[in-house]
C-alpha positions as CSV (number, residue, x, y, z in Angstrom):
1,M,8.6,20.6,15.9
2,F,5.0,20.9,14.7
3,P,3.1,24.2,15.2
4,Q,0.7,23.9,18.1
5,T,-2.9,23.2,17.4
6,T,-1.9,21.1,14.4
7,I,-3.9,18.1,13.3
8,F,-3.1,16.1,10.2
9,G,-3.8,12.6,9.0
10,E,-7.2,13.0,10.7
11,R,-8.7,10.2,8.7
12,Y,-6.4,7.9,10.5
13,I,-7.1,9.2,14.0
14,R,-9.9,7.8,16.3
15,V,-11.0,9.6,19.4
16,G,-13.2,7.9,22.0
17,S,-16.2,9.2,23.7
18,D,-16.0,11.7,26.6
19,T,-12.4,12.5,25.7
20,M,-11.1,16.0,26.4
21,I,-8.3,17.5,24.4
22,G,-6.7,20.7,25.8
23,A,-5.6,23.8,23.9
24,N,-2.5,23.9,21.7
25,V,-2.4,20.1,21.2
26,A,-0.7,18.6,18.1
27,L,-2.1,15.3,16.8
28,S,-0.7,13.7,13.7
29,A,-0.9,10.4,11.9
30,G,1.9,10.1,9.4
31,M,4.9,12.3,8.8
32,M,3.3,14.9,6.6
33,P,-0.1,16.1,5.5
34,G,-1.7,13.9,2.8
35,Q,0.5,10.8,3.5
36,E,-1.1,7.5,2.9
37,C,-0.7,5.4,6.1
38,L,-0.3,1.6,6.2
39,T,-2.9,1.0,9.0
40,D,-6.2,2.5,9.9
41,P,-6.4,3.8,12.6
42,V,-2.8,4.9,13.2
43,V,-3.6,6.8,16.4
44,S,-6.4,5.5,18.6
45,I,-7.3,7.5,21.7
46,G,-9.7,5.6,24.1
47,N,-12.8,6.7,26.0
48,R,-12.6,9.2,28.9
49,V,-9.0,10.2,28.1
50,L,-7.7,13.7,29.1
51,I,-4.9,15.1,26.9
52,G,-3.4,18.2,28.6
53,R,-2.7,21.5,26.8
54,G,0.5,21.7,24.8
55,S,0.7,17.9,24.4
56,G,1.9,16.3,21.2
57,I,0.8,12.9,19.9
58,R,2.4,11.6,16.7
59,S,2.5,8.2,15.1
60,E,4.1,7.3,11.8
61,E,3.6,3.7,10.7
62,H,2.5,1.9,13.8
63,T,-0.8,1.7,15.6
64,S,-0.7,3.7,18.8
65,E,-3.3,3.5,21.5
66,L,-4.0,5.6,24.6
67,Q,-6.4,4.1,27.0
68,S,-8.0,5.4,30.2
69,H,-7.4,3.1,33.2
């Protein structure tokens, strides 16, 4: 498990406008810091998304998308 409030692979993470990310959230693109990923972005979080505290979002080699509905 990753330490909370961890972000790595940030160059491969896109966050949309008006998105709120709660405390102690772990975001990661790739399996370890410094990893070169196959796609860009690896994690795409849409506009007006709320990610609650303590959540974890991780993607390894696929493109992942979270969209507000």
